[in-house]
Backbone of each chain as ProteinMPNN parsed JSONL, in Angstrom:
{"seq_chain_A": "DQQVKQNSPSLSVQEGRISILNCDYTNSMFDYFLWYKKYPAEGPTFLISISSIKDKNEDGRFTVFLNKSAKHLSLHIVPSQPGDSAVYFCAASVTGSYQLTFGKGTKLSVIP", "coords_chain_A": {"N_chain_A": [[1.809, 11.315, -29.78], [1.665, 14.426, -28.232], [0.802, 15.896, -26.184], [1.35, 16.891, -23.655], [3.927, 19.075, -23.281], [7.594, 19.059, -22.374], [9.968, 20.988, -23.35], [12.794, 21.136, -22.412], [15.126, 19.044, -21.947], [17.05, 19.039, -19.678], [18.338, 21.124, -17.175], [20.671, 23.178, -15.811], [21.301, 24.78, -12.644], [22.456, 27.277, -10.648], [23.012, 26.873, -6.688], [20.86, 28.667, -4.754], [20.26, 30.331, -6.772], [17.252, 30.995, -8.84], [15.339, 28.502, -10.313], [13.816, 27.615, -13.466], [11.095, 25.828, -14.693], [9.599, 24.734, -17.597], [6.516, 24.104, -19.03], [4.515, 22.942, -21.82], [1.166, 22.752, -23.185], [-1.38, 21.303, -25.456], [-3.755, 20.432, -25.583], [-6.769, 21.637, -24.851], [-8.896, 20.885, -23.263], [-7.84, 20.141, -20.948], [-7.732, 20.768, -17.268], [-6.521, 20.857, -14.76], [-3.677, 21.216, -13.5], [-0.182, 19.377, -12.971], [2.671, 19.268, -10.848], [5.488, 17.079, -10.616], [8.017, 15.645, -8.951], [10.792, 13.533, -9.306], [13.102, 11.419, -8.064], [16.168, 8.956, -8.756], [15.328, 5.409, -9.118], [12.968, 6.015, -7.415], [9.506, 6.531, -7.053], [7.331, 9.039, -8.852], [6.84, 11.731, -7.108], [4.47, 13.973, -5.677], [4.234, 17.317, -6.112], [3.144, 20.162, -6.232], [0.077, 21.71, -7.565], [-2.172, 23.238, -9.629], [-5.222, 24.497, -10.479], [-7.216, 25.145, -13.369], [-8.914, 27.589, -12.89], [-6.992, 29.469, -11.726], [-4.165, 31.594, -11.574], [-1.863, 31.239, -10.234], [-0.178, 29.482, -7.883], [1.238, 28.682, -4.949], [3.53, 27.353, -2.692], [5.552, 27.52, -0.462], [8.905, 27.399, -1.497], [8.192, 26.571, -3.836], [6.524, 27.872, -6.938], [3.903, 27.594, -9.073], [2.726, 29.322, -12.151], [0.501, 29.456, -14.529], [-0.798, 30.041, -17.608], [-3.13, 30.612, -19.27], [-4.154, 31.314, -21.964], [-1.731, 30.848, -23.39], [-1.296, 28.298, -23.531], [0.55, 27.558, -21.6], [2.866, 26.705, -18.791], [4.579, 27.143, -15.809], [7.105, 26.185, -13.351], [8.519, 27.417, -10.415], [11.435, 27.809, -8.756], [12.489, 28.746, -5.969], [14.544, 29.565, -3.018], [17.019, 27.852, -5.061], [18.146, 24.425, -4.227], [20.334, 22.141, -3.56], [19.246, 19.68, -2.772], [17.085, 19.645, -4.638], [17.786, 18.619, -6.993], [16.451, 16.53, -9.726], [14.333, 14.768, -11.595], [11.723, 16.652, -13.074], [8.387, 16.481, -13.265], [6.018, 17.696, -15.535], [2.421, 17.392, -15.434], [-1.229, 16.856, -16.518], [-4.687, 17.072, -16.276], [-8.005, 16.423, -16.894], [-11.364, 17.522, -15.826], [-13.598, 14.982, -14.235], [-11.9, 12.874, -15.283], [-9.595, 10.593, -14.386], [-7.026, 10.032, -15.211], [-3.594, 11.018, -15.637], [-1.907, 12.861, -17.494], [1.355, 13.071, -18.527], [4.216, 14.939, -19.277], [7.642, 14.568, -20.57], [9.662, 15.021, -19.01], [12.014, 17.112, -17.28], [15.267, 17.244, -16.666], [16.707, 18.483, -13.095], [19.566, 20.068, -12.27], [20.932, 21.315, -9.714], [23.867, 23.379, -8.803], [26.114, 22.899, -6.18]], "CA_chain_A": [[0.802, 12.089, -29.073], [2.44, 15.065, -27.496], [-0.393, 16.839, -25.51], [1.864, 17.711, -22.87], [5.638, 18.67, -23.724], [8.645, 19.565, -21.7], [11.079, 20.791, -24.171], [14.038, 21.211, -22.085], [15.335, 17.585, -21.411], [17.819, 19.297, -18.882], [18.559, 22.433, -16.616], [21.784, 23.528, -14.664], [21.211, 26.301, -12.045], [23.363, 27.47, -9.271], [22.546, 26.897, -5.758], [20.67, 30.02, -4.538], [19.327, 31.133, -7.685], [16.011, 30.902, -9.552], [14.804, 27.427, -11.322], [12.05, 27.81, -13.8], [10.848, 24.632, -15.449], [8.775, 25.045, -18.407], [5.758, 23.144, -19.928], [3.312, 23.512, -22.702], [0.15, 21.711, -23.447], [-1.874, 21.221, -26.679], [-5.37, 19.868, -25.268], [-7.491, 22.819, -24.416], [-9.829, 20.251, -22.289], [-6.911, 20.225, -19.386], [-8.548, 21.706, -16.322], [-5.895, 20.68, -13.781], [-2.099, 20.675, -13.783], [0.55, 19.179, -11.57], [4.077, 19.085, -11.112], [5.907, 15.751, -9.889], [9.668, 15.524, -8.815], [11.393, 12.253, -9.213], [14.584, 10.819, -7.963], [16.538, 7.901, -9.343], [14.914, 4.318, -8.25], [11.956, 6.291, -6.813], [8.238, 7.023, -7.956], [7.319, 10.391, -8.893], [6.4, 12.693, -6.012], [3.733, 15.184, -6.012], [4.732, 18.672, -5.526], [2.13, 20.983, -6.524], [-0.677, 21.787, -8.387], [-2.972, 24.594, -10.041], [-6.462, 24.351, -11.27], [-7.438, 26.289, -14.462], [-9.297, 28.92, -12.519], [-6.43, 30.064, -11.079], [-3.005, 31.72, -12.564], [-0.535, 31.304, -9.807], [-0.053, 28.502, -6.748], [2.623, 29.04, -4.169], [3.893, 26.346, -1.413], [6.822, 27.666, 0.243], [9.94, 27.929, -2.522], [7.584, 26.237, -5.11], [5.414, 28.327, -7.276], [3.455, 27.413, -10.472], [2.226, 30.025, -13.081], [-0.452, 29.101, -15.46], [-1.11, 31.065, -18.591], [-4.215, 29.436, -20.262], [-3.989, 31.494, -23.566], [-0.721, 30.442, -24.09], [-1.377, 26.689, -22.905], [1.951, 27.536, -20.73], [3.03, 26.74, -17.214], [6.084, 27.225, -15.363], [7.364, 25.942, -11.988], [9.591, 28.32, -10.173], [11.853, 27.085, -7.578], [13.311, 30.071, -5.58], [16.056, 29.362, -3.745], [16.906, 26.212, -5.384], [19.055, 23.67, -3.221], [21.348, 20.739, -4.443], [18.337, 18.548, -2.732], [16.244, 19.943, -5.622], [18.101, 18.134, -8.194], [15.828, 15.489, -9.674], [13.755, 14.915, -12.683], [10.411, 17.16, -12.939], [7.371, 16.05, -14.668], [4.616, 18.163, -15.7], [1.135, 16.51, -15.974], [-2.188, 17.542, -16.784], [-5.795, 16.032, -16.603], [-9.339, 16.618, -17.6], [-12.437, 16.786, -15.021], [-14.339, 13.801, -14.666], [-11.085, 11.553, -15.747], [-8.413, 10.134, -13.092], [-5.801, 10.066, -15.912], [-2.723, 11.918, -15.651], [-1.076, 12.853, -18.819], [2.859, 13.168, -18.337], [5.682, 15.307, -20.158], [8.762, 13.702, -20.718], [10.261, 15.765, -17.824], [13.209, 17.878, -17.108], [16.314, 17.08, -15.396], [17.097, 19.777, -12.924], [20.842, 20.108, -11.569], [21.317, 22.373, -8.87], [25.181, 22.987, -8.42], [26.593, 23.913, -5.021]], "C_chain_A": [[1.606, 12.954, -27.984], [1.737, 16.144, -26.5], [0.546, 17.663, -24.583], [3.571, 17.935, -23.046], [6.549, 19.641, -22.571], [9.813, 19.7, -22.66], [12.404, 21.005, -23.826], [13.984, 19.912, -21.633], [16.25, 18.162, -20.036], [17.987, 20.98, -18.327], [19.616, 22.193, -15.656], [21.47, 24.914, -14.145], [22.399, 26.361, -10.567], [22.668, 27.552, -7.948], [22.129, 28.367, -5.116], [19.823, 30.81, -5.776], [17.791, 30.438, -7.932], [15.683, 29.568, -10.383], [13.851, 27.554, -11.824], [12.295, 26.772, -14.864], [9.432, 25.036, -16.247], [7.843, 23.953, -18.769], [4.658, 23.621, -20.851], [2.427, 22.533, -22.775], [-0.724, 22.122, -24.695], [-3.391, 21.09, -26.357], [-6.136, 21.112, -24.353], [-8.567, 22.212, -23.406], [-8.891, 20.515, -20.955], [-7.392, 21.257, -18.648], [-7.175, 21.854, -14.98], [-4.309, 20.428, -14.286], [-1.225, 20.474, -12.456], [2.042, 18.775, -11.959], [4.645, 17.755, -9.894], [7.419, 15.822, -10.016], [9.851, 14.046, -8.694], [12.968, 11.933, -8.842], [14.634, 9.367, -8.452], [15.841, 6.716, -8.221], [13.87, 4.808, -7.229], [10.617, 6.825, -7.776], [8.111, 8.174, -7.886], [6.86, 10.763, -7.477], [5.572, 13.836, -6.16], [4.062, 16.362, -5.679], [3.567, 19.647, -5.368], [1.141, 21.282, -7.571], [-1.482, 23.117, -8.714], [-4.445, 24.21, -10.938], [-6.689, 25.501, -12.419], [-7.877, 27.541, -14.357], [-8.52, 29.573, -12.081], [-5.224, 30.633, -11.912], [-1.578, 31.483, -11.807], [-1.027, 30.448, -8.493], [1.055, 28.651, -6.125], [2.671, 28.09, -3.013], [5.347, 26.496, -1.253], [8.005, 28.243, -0.897], [9.498, 27.252, -3.723], [6.419, 27.298, -5.782], [5.024, 27.943, -8.541], [2.501, 28.441, -10.85], [1.736, 28.953, -14.167], [-0.958, 30.224, -16.574], [-1.929, 30.324, -19.595], [-3.974, 30.01, -21.575], [-3.098, 31.113, -24.11], [-0.341, 28.804, -24.18], [0.032, 26.488, -22.443], [1.817, 27.373, -19.421], [4.158, 26.605, -17.059], [6.002, 26.658, -13.873], [8.752, 26.609, -11.635], [10.139, 27.931, -8.683], [12.831, 28.194, -6.903], [13.603, 29.717, -3.701], [16.335, 28.153, -4.257], [18.132, 25.743, -4.681], [19.648, 22.708, -4.121], [19.945, 19.407, -4.217], [17.5, 18.512, -3.934], [16.567, 18.933, -7.149], [17.479, 16.784, -8.42], [15.34, 15.918, -10.865], [12.256, 15.625, -12.281], [9.597, 16.826, -14.03], [6.098, 17.141, -14.394], [3.498, 17.35, -16.204], [-0.182, 17.15, -15.972], [-3.479, 16.634, -16.927], [-7.172, 16.973, -16.736], [-10.534, 16.323, -16.181], [-13.222, 15.955, -15.448], [-13.153, 12.685, -15.318], [-9.798, 11.405, -14.574], [-7.024, 10.192, -13.923], [-4.908, 11.207, -15.988], [-2.354, 11.797, -16.964], [0.326, 13.695, -18.707], [3.493, 14.125, -19.466], [6.634, 14.43, -20.011], [9.752, 14.025, -19.753], [11.539, 16.23, -18.278], [13.86, 17.75, -16.102], [17.12, 18.226, -14.854], [18.407, 19.35, -12.062], [21.263, 21.207, -10.861], [22.984, 22.285, -8.366], [25.39, 23.823, -7.336], [27.436, 25.072, -5.159]], "O_chain_A": [[2.134, 12.412, -27.013], [2.315, 17.179, -26.168], [0.586, 18.891, -24.653], [4.351, 16.989, -22.937], [6.175, 20.704, -22.074], [10.583, 18.756, -22.836], [13.241, 21.082, -24.726], [13.008, 19.518, -20.995], [15.986, 17.407, -19.1], [17.755, 21.923, -19.084], [19.6, 21.277, -14.834], [21.374, 25.935, -14.826], [22.882, 25.511, -9.82], [21.683, 28.291, -7.939], [23.025, 29.2, -4.974], [18.959, 31.678, -5.649], [17.331, 29.509, -7.266], [15.903, 29.858, -11.559], [12.824, 27.648, -11.151], [13.231, 26.714, -15.661], [8.432, 25.514, -15.713], [8.334, 22.825, -18.833], [3.985, 24.622, -20.601], [2.792, 21.402, -22.454], [-0.771, 23.326, -24.944], [-4.178, 21.767, -27.018], [-5.878, 21.293, -23.163], [-9.146, 23.035, -22.696], [-9.369, 21.119, -19.994], [-7.52, 22.408, -19.066], [-6.99, 22.919, -14.39], [-3.893, 19.683, -15.173], [-1.342, 21.021, -11.36], [2.472, 18.197, -12.957], [4.293, 17.591, -8.725], [7.974, 16.036, -11.094], [9.078, 13.385, -8.0], [13.887, 12.347, -9.549], [13.645, 8.646, -8.584], [15.761, 6.857, -7.0], [13.78, 4.153, -6.19], [10.684, 7.36, -8.883], [8.672, 8.716, -6.933], [6.497, 9.835, -6.754], [6.036, 14.751, -6.841], [4.23, 16.376, -4.459], [3.115, 19.837, -4.238], [1.576, 21.003, -8.688], [-1.344, 24.056, -7.931], [-4.436, 23.637, -12.027], [-6.31, 26.659, -12.245], [-7.611, 28.466, -15.125], [-9.01, 30.669, -11.807], [-5.182, 30.173, -13.052], [-0.48, 31.491, -12.364], [-2.154, 30.664, -8.048], [2.038, 28.775, -6.856], [1.657, 28.102, -2.316], [6.198, 25.778, -1.778], [8.013, 29.447, -1.155], [10.268, 27.257, -4.683], [5.42, 27.515, -5.096], [5.979, 27.941, -9.316], [1.513, 28.611, -10.135], [2.326, 27.948, -14.562], [-1.51, 31.251, -16.18], [-1.521, 29.61, -20.511], [-3.561, 29.214, -22.418], [-3.215, 30.902, -25.317], [0.618, 28.267, -24.735], [0.68, 25.491, -22.762], [0.825, 27.792, -18.825], [4.891, 26.059, -17.883], [4.933, 26.676, -13.261], [9.802, 26.471, -12.263], [9.434, 27.784, -7.685], [13.927, 28.416, -7.417], [12.529, 29.636, -3.103], [15.703, 27.246, -3.715], [19.082, 26.508, -4.519], [19.385, 22.592, -5.318], [19.658, 18.53, -5.032], [17.154, 17.399, -4.328], [15.787, 18.654, -8.06], [17.739, 15.877, -7.63], [15.611, 17.021, -11.34], [11.658, 15.215, -11.286], [9.839, 16.828, -15.237], [5.446, 17.326, -13.366], [3.58, 16.701, -17.247], [-0.208, 18.171, -15.285], [-3.425, 15.592, -17.579], [-7.148, 18.201, -16.646], [-10.61, 15.235, -15.609], [-13.635, 15.895, -16.606], [-13.592, 11.66, -15.838], [-9.249, 12.39, -14.079], [-5.976, 10.39, -13.308], [-5.34, 12.299, -16.359], [-2.457, 10.727, -17.564], [0.311, 14.922, -18.805], [3.127, 13.913, -20.622], [6.439, 13.462, -19.275], [10.726, 13.277, -19.667], [12.092, 15.91, -19.331], [13.507, 17.96, -14.942], [17.929, 18.877, -15.514], [18.342, 18.417, -11.262], [21.966, 22.051, -11.417], [23.378, 21.344, -7.678], [25.087, 25.015, -7.272], [27.715, 25.753, -4.173]]}, "seq_chain_B": "EPEVTQTPSHQVTQMGQEVILRCVPISNHLYFYWYRQILGQKVEFLVSFYNNEISEKSEIFDDQFSVERPDGSNFTLKIRSTKLEDSAMYFCASTWDGTRGQYFGPGTRLTVT", "coords_chain_B": {"N_chain_B": [[5.501, 8.684, 7.196], [2.953, 7.385, 5.534], [3.274, 5.158, 2.687], [2.968, 4.166, -0.678], [3.797, 0.884, -1.643], [5.426, -1.422, -3.836], [5.947, -4.434, -4.978], [7.896, -7.225, -7.15], [11.0, -5.646, -7.036], [12.332, -5.648, -9.423], [11.441, -7.402, -12.302], [12.417, -10.357, -14.208], [11.471, -11.911, -17.138], [10.334, -14.135, -19.406], [9.54, -13.852, -22.782], [6.241, -14.329, -23.513], [5.354, -15.378, -21.242], [3.069, -15.306, -18.379], [2.935, -12.104, -16.035], [2.734, -11.239, -12.685], [2.707, -8.041, -11.22], [2.651, -6.428, -8.131], [1.175, -4.258, -5.649], [1.25, -2.238, -2.862], [-1.224, -0.028, -1.893], [-1.755, 3.214, -0.201], [-2.814, 2.509, 3.129], [-5.69, 3.601, 3.595], [-6.715, 4.531, 1.301], [-8.769, 4.751, -1.611], [-8.554, 4.963, -4.32], [-7.23, 3.55, -7.159], [-4.389, 3.066, -9.344], [-2.273, 2.228, -12.019], [0.689, 2.966, -13.932], [2.849, 3.409, -16.505], [6.041, 3.447, -17.467], [7.973, 3.322, -20.578], [11.624, 3.094, -21.372], [13.461, 5.945, -21.507], [11.076, 7.016, -22.406], [7.808, 8.779, -22.044], [5.793, 8.955, -18.729], [3.028, 6.966, -18.503], [-0.23, 6.684, -18.594], [-2.294, 3.583, -17.649], [-4.173, 2.562, -16.705], [-7.224, 2.844, -14.038], [-9.237, 2.263, -10.944], [-11.488, 1.592, -8.981], [-13.901, 1.0, -6.355], [-13.922, -1.764, -6.555], [-13.849, -1.951, -9.649], [-12.771, -1.328, -12.935], [-12.288, 1.937, -13.517], [-11.479, 3.711, -15.476], [-9.526, 3.206, -18.558], [-6.666, 3.241, -20.82], [-5.795, 3.15, -23.959], [-3.55, 1.574, -24.249], [-4.064, -0.684, -22.358], [-4.909, -3.247, -22.898], [-6.372, -6.409, -23.749], [-4.826, -8.233, -22.982], [-3.937, -7.279, -20.555], [-4.809, -7.241, -17.143], [-6.588, -6.191, -13.942], [-6.517, -6.349, -10.403], [-7.982, -6.326, -7.129], [-7.005, -8.437, -4.431], [-7.496, -8.517, -2.169], [-7.828, -6.905, 0.993], [-5.688, -5.064, 0.961], [-3.885, -5.332, -1.176], [-2.853, -4.571, -4.727], [-3.057, -5.539, -7.669], [-1.499, -5.875, -10.948], [-1.775, -7.737, -13.8], [-0.128, -9.366, -16.547], [-0.911, -11.28, -19.347], [0.311, -12.686, -21.491], [3.638, -11.968, -22.077], [5.262, -9.436, -23.774], [8.01, -8.304, -25.841], [7.867, -5.318, -25.907], [6.587, -4.608, -23.879], [8.614, -4.393, -21.979], [9.447, -2.22, -19.625], [9.282, 0.375, -16.817], [6.904, -0.054, -14.177], [4.353, 1.853, -12.695], [2.646, 1.876, -9.627], [-0.288, 3.949, -8.495], [-1.93, 5.381, -5.62], [-4.758, 7.355, -4.521], [-6.919, 9.0, -2.21], [-9.023, 10.111, -2.706], [-9.775, 10.262, -5.313], [-8.744, 12.54, -6.085], [-6.525, 14.529, -7.859], [-3.816, 14.673, -7.176], [-1.783, 12.398, -7.289], [-0.385, 9.693, -5.033], [2.646, 7.812, -5.788], [4.121, 4.668, -6.307], [7.404, 3.054, -5.97], [8.086, 1.627, -7.943], [8.173, -1.151, -10.292], [10.64, -2.693, -12.338], [10.029, -4.321, -15.275], [11.326, -6.592, -17.343], [11.519, -8.092, -20.372], [12.438, -10.883, -22.03]], "CA_chain_B": [[4.615, 9.086, 6.213], [2.568, 6.321, 4.893], [3.733, 5.305, 0.935], [2.894, 2.588, -1.641], [4.777, 0.067, -1.955], [5.491, -2.47, -4.79], [6.931, -5.882, -5.384], [9.211, -7.039, -6.837], [11.481, -4.081, -7.615], [12.741, -5.842, -10.761], [11.046, -8.811, -12.721], [12.554, -10.506, -15.288], [10.401, -12.817, -17.739], [10.706, -14.444, -20.936], [8.248, -13.368, -23.749], [4.838, -15.3, -23.692], [5.082, -15.552, -19.846], [2.339, -14.32, -17.462], [3.383, -11.596, -14.844], [1.742, -10.424, -11.941], [2.937, -7.012, -10.518], [2.106, -6.319, -7.055], [1.184, -3.071, -5.416], [0.266, -2.139, -1.659], [-1.511, 0.97, -1.852], [-1.604, 3.654, 1.022], [-3.927, 1.855, 3.469], [-7.329, 4.254, 3.341], [-6.749, 5.13, 0.031], [-9.66, 3.986, -2.198], [-8.796, 4.976, -5.871], [-5.979, 3.195, -7.49], [-3.88, 3.29, -10.893], [-1.223, 1.612, -12.56], [1.228, 3.686, -15.201], [4.088, 2.574, -16.974], [7.34, 4.167, -18.377], [9.171, 2.783, -20.985], [12.979, 3.55, -20.874], [13.538, 7.051, -22.412], [9.491, 7.798, -22.709], [6.953, 9.634, -20.788], [5.041, 7.907, -17.872], [1.744, 6.769, -19.497], [-1.287, 5.916, -17.654], [-2.908, 2.48, -18.044], [-5.6, 2.087, -15.843], [-7.672, 3.425, -12.739], [-9.781, 1.285, -10.392], [-12.187, 2.429, -7.605], [-14.889, 0.146, -5.709], [-13.511, -3.09, -7.333], [-13.97, -2.044, -10.887], [-12.149, -0.4, -13.542], [-13.161, 3.191, -13.617], [-10.714, 4.056, -16.675], [-8.645, 2.709, -19.221], [-6.019, 3.663, -21.744], [-5.612, 2.45, -25.178], [-2.518, 0.664, -23.836], [-4.586, -1.541, -21.376], [-5.771, -4.232, -23.625], [-6.981, -7.629, -23.194], [-3.514, -8.72, -22.106], [-3.604, -6.602, -19.037], [-5.956, -7.235, -15.936], [-6.382, -5.734, -12.752], [-7.39, -7.145, -9.222], [-7.835, -6.19, -5.654], [-7.911, -9.606, -4.228], [-7.723, -8.644, -0.621], [-8.115, -5.486, 1.552], [-4.406, -4.307, 0.975], [-3.101, -5.501, -2.335], [-3.551, -4.445, -5.79], [-2.249, -6.436, -8.69], [-1.359, -5.689, -12.376], [-1.22, -8.981, -14.349], [0.039, -9.36, -18.15], [-1.127, -12.278, -19.576], [1.521, -13.112, -22.094], [4.209, -10.796, -22.088], [6.161, -9.138, -25.165], [9.049, -7.544, -25.518], [7.563, -4.259, -25.799], [6.201, -4.72, -22.195], [9.616, -3.917, -20.87], [9.271, -0.972, -18.736], [9.014, 0.626, -15.418], [5.311, -0.03, -13.893], [4.173, 2.706, -11.204], [1.278, 1.882, -9.123], [-0.542, 5.016, -7.687], [-3.283, 5.603, -5.328], [-5.321, 8.501, -3.943], [-7.962, 8.799, -0.84], [-10.599, 10.724, -2.783], [-9.709, 10.411, -6.488], [-8.181, 13.822, -6.42], [-5.551, 14.391, -8.93], [-2.442, 14.452, -6.473], [-1.708, 10.822, -6.788], [1.005, 8.753, -4.479], [3.17, 6.824, -6.421], [5.3, 3.643, -5.694], [8.72, 3.178, -6.41], [7.855, 1.099, -9.323], [8.665, -2.478, -10.638], [10.927, -2.698, -13.701], [9.799, -5.312, -15.959], [12.243, -6.778, -18.344], [10.879, -9.274, -21.067], [13.445, -11.369, -22.767]], "C_chain_B": [[4.418, 7.878, 5.536], [2.966, 6.212, 3.223], [3.076, 4.108, 0.446], [3.713, 2.264, -1.888], [4.691, -0.955, -3.325], [6.668, -3.277, -4.897], [6.614, -6.248, -6.782], [9.566, -5.658, -7.461], [11.996, -4.26, -8.942], [12.133, -7.165, -11.167], [11.773, -9.092, -13.894], [11.651, -11.685, -15.974], [10.954, -13.111, -19.072], [9.176, -14.218, -21.675], [7.27, -14.479, -23.785], [4.495, -15.709, -22.171], [4.004, -14.713, -19.381], [3.197, -13.696, -16.252], [2.722, -11.458, -14.03], [2.399, -9.586, -10.933], [2.175, -6.615, -9.318], [2.389, -4.777, -6.182], [0.413, -3.3, -3.782], [-0.176, -0.749, -1.542], [-1.516, 1.86, -0.242], [-3.086, 2.947, 1.688], [-5.529, 2.564, 3.615], [-7.66, 4.914, 2.172], [-7.97, 4.37, -0.919], [-9.559, 4.259, -4.099], [-7.419, 4.319, -6.062], [-5.512, 2.911, -8.874], [-2.612, 2.502, -10.827], [-0.876, 2.669, -13.984], [2.398, 2.926, -15.239], [4.946, 3.564, -17.645], [8.306, 3.425, -19.041], [10.462, 3.486, -21.166], [12.948, 4.832, -21.97], [11.962, 8.006, -22.841], [8.833, 8.278, -21.716], [6.412, 8.528, -19.983], [3.678, 7.926, -18.54], [0.7, 6.101, -18.61], [-1.924, 4.625, -18.56], [-4.318, 2.333, -17.578], [-6.159, 2.563, -14.379], [-8.567, 2.594, -12.231], [-10.057, 1.763, -8.935], [-13.429, 1.175, -7.549], [-14.906, -0.926, -6.525], [-13.942, -3.207, -8.953], [-13.01, -1.123, -11.342], [-13.07, 0.979, -13.665], [-12.685, 3.6, -15.328], [-9.801, 3.349, -17.185], [-7.975, 3.221, -20.271], [-5.974, 2.524, -23.081], [-4.481, 0.895, -24.958], [-2.904, -0.712, -23.249], [-5.642, -2.46, -22.326], [-5.886, -5.467, -22.858], [-5.765, -8.517, -22.456], [-3.283, -8.43, -20.49], [-5.086, -6.885, -18.509], [-5.229, -6.542, -14.744], [-6.901, -6.28, -11.585], [-6.853, -6.709, -7.835], [-8.104, -7.198, -4.906], [-7.939, -9.4, -2.788], [-7.974, -7.148, -0.2], [-6.858, -4.572, 1.434], [-3.661, -4.58, -0.216], [-3.815, -5.05, -3.69], [-2.736, -4.813, -6.854], [-2.4, -5.946, -10.386], [-0.797, -7.157, -13.017], [-1.082, -8.775, -16.086], [0.319, -10.745, -18.415], [-0.011, -13.134, -20.514], [2.497, -12.32, -22.372], [4.787, -10.437, -23.518], [7.236, -8.402, -24.85], [8.563, -6.049, -25.232], [6.805, -3.948, -24.676], [7.2, -4.126, -21.345], [9.559, -2.508, -20.505], [9.022, -0.929, -17.278], [7.242, 0.575, -15.36], [5.145, 0.687, -12.453], [2.539, 2.164, -10.692], [0.949, 3.425, -8.257], [-1.571, 4.749, -6.91], [-3.533, 6.962, -4.695], [-6.694, 8.25, -2.784], [-9.412, 8.865, -1.886], [-10.774, 10.835, -4.164], [-9.342, 11.927, -6.887], [-6.826, 13.873, -7.437], [-4.001, 14.218, -8.567], [-2.069, 12.712, -6.369], [-0.346, 10.512, -6.145], [1.424, 7.892, -5.595], [4.159, 5.894, -5.762], [6.416, 3.883, -6.356], [9.176, 2.551, -7.714], [8.462, -0.273, -9.324], [9.305, -2.196, -12.043], [11.003, -4.307, -14.368], [10.834, -5.68, -17.247], [11.654, -8.142, -18.954], [12.133, -9.518, -22.039], [13.275, -12.404, -23.896]], "O_chain_B": [[5.347, 7.278, 4.997], [2.93, 7.251, 2.563], [2.702, 3.182, 1.166], [4.605, 2.963, -2.37], [3.542, -1.132, -3.73], [7.87, -3.009, -4.909], [5.649, -5.906, -7.467], [8.877, -4.857, -8.093], [12.153, -3.273, -9.66], [12.297, -8.093, -10.375], [11.855, -8.171, -14.707], [11.091, -12.425, -15.165], [11.818, -12.482, -19.685], [8.05, -14.382, -21.206], [7.67, -15.589, -24.136], [3.453, -16.313, -21.917], [3.883, -13.564, -19.807], [3.967, -14.375, -15.573], [1.574, -11.519, -14.47], [2.708, -10.102, -9.859], [0.967, -6.453, -9.492], [3.499, -4.256, -6.072], [-0.502, -4.064, -3.473], [0.683, -0.096, -0.951], [-1.302, 1.219, 0.787], [-4.147, 2.838, 1.074], [-6.48, 1.794, 3.744], [-8.611, 5.675, 1.995], [-7.937, 3.146, -0.793], [-10.353, 3.811, -4.926], [-6.531, 4.504, -5.229], [-6.382, 2.465, -9.622], [-2.022, 2.189, -9.793], [-1.696, 3.066, -14.812], [2.866, 2.117, -14.437], [4.463, 4.451, -18.348], [9.282, 2.925, -18.482], [10.33, 4.708, -21.091], [12.48, 4.707, -23.102], [11.797, 9.122, -23.335], [9.242, 8.213, -20.557], [6.485, 7.356, -20.353], [3.294, 8.95, -19.103], [0.896, 5.048, -18.003], [-2.037, 4.612, -19.786], [-5.335, 2.007, -18.19], [-5.278, 2.621, -13.521], [-8.956, 1.866, -13.144], [-9.292, 2.154, -8.053], [-13.789, 0.551, -8.547], [-15.89, -1.088, -7.246], [-14.296, -4.268, -9.467], [-12.449, -0.296, -10.623], [-14.285, 1.02, -13.862], [-13.514, 3.744, -16.225], [-9.098, 2.734, -16.382], [-8.77, 3.871, -20.95], [-6.115, 1.303, -23.02], [-4.589, -0.273, -25.333], [-2.273, -1.733, -23.524], [-6.865, -2.343, -22.405], [-5.603, -5.617, -21.669], [-5.905, -9.312, -21.527], [-2.72, -9.057, -19.593], [-6.153, -6.812, -19.119], [-4.036, -6.343, -14.513], [-7.991, -6.81, -11.797], [-5.678, -6.711, -7.465], [-9.265, -7.263, -4.504], [-8.513, -10.292, -2.163], [-8.294, -6.298, -1.031], [-6.956, -3.395, 1.781], [-2.612, -3.939, -0.273], [-5.035, -5.102, -3.841], [-1.612, -4.312, -6.894], [-3.507, -5.705, -10.869], [0.324, -7.617, -12.801], [-1.876, -8.101, -16.742], [1.294, -11.378, -18.011], [0.421, -14.215, -20.115], [2.097, -11.656, -23.328], [4.704, -11.308, -24.384], [7.421, -7.903, -23.74], [8.969, -5.594, -24.163], [6.361, -2.8, -24.629], [6.963, -3.515, -20.303], [9.666, -1.684, -21.414], [8.65, -1.888, -16.602], [6.481, 1.022, -16.218], [5.613, 0.293, -11.385], [1.528, 2.13, -11.393], [1.785, 3.944, -7.518], [-2.311, 3.86, -7.332], [-2.575, 7.658, -4.363], [-7.293, 7.175, -2.747], [-10.401, 8.133, -1.923], [-11.792, 11.43, -4.52], [-9.679, 12.392, -7.975], [-6.232, 12.802, -7.552], [-3.137, 13.782, -9.329], [-2.153, 12.032, -5.346], [0.695, 10.975, -6.609], [0.593, 7.298, -6.282], [4.897, 6.24, -4.84], [6.516, 4.76, -7.214], [10.19, 2.78, -8.373], [9.232, -0.571, -8.411], [8.66, -1.556, -12.874], [11.785, -5.205, -14.057], [10.996, -4.807, -18.099], [11.359, -9.11, -18.253], [12.712, -8.637, -22.674], [14.256, -12.799, -24.526]]}, "name": "protein", "num_of_chains": 2, "seq": "DQQVKQNSPSLSVQEGRISILNCDYTNSMFDYFLWYKKYPAEGPTFLISISSIKDKNEDGRFTVFLNKSAKHLSLHIVPSQPGDSAVYFCAASVTGSYQLTFGKGTKLSVIPEPEVTQTPSHQVTQMGQEVILRCVPISNHLYFYWYRQILGQKVEFLVSFYNNEISEKSEIFDDQFSVERPDGSNFTLKIRSTKLEDSAMYFCASTWDGTRGQYFGPGTRLTVT"}
């Protein structure tokens, strides 16, 4: 069951540059998408979300883009900071359901 | 900032034993969830709970699992007879209004031997 896919297990970026994390989904019923960040020994922390009626949502250094026709979303972090080093999970849900469906995560390393 | 707490942080149990994992959701939250993450795999939804009843559950959440809110603050997950494949990190989460930005606890690592 791979309804939400994060095909890059890891990503390294230089401090100050842009980090782009990608996520694809297969279930066309998904209408709400979220990004979570996870540090070791901690639970996932909600970062940013986007509804399927939008194609972009911005919050400070974090922007999520949604391309519904391609069933693709991405998280942009600009500028990247060493404290952003963590595992980033993409998650999706369907209206009327409380269930979040997660991807496997991408480990971001921001190099000082 | 309020946070979800979970105890214990690590639980080791023998196969066939019952375990209870405990969570204290954020105090004014009304919706509660359990997820698990087997090592190297995705975070998977188990169950959601609202108004003292299960509102949704996944295929994983079979008769071996149960949830309870025994008082005004705790939310528990019970596994009746643990199996080796129940070894995982179990995350509790909560929300105030059922919106999808769920707040997660730090997790309980369950090891079944």
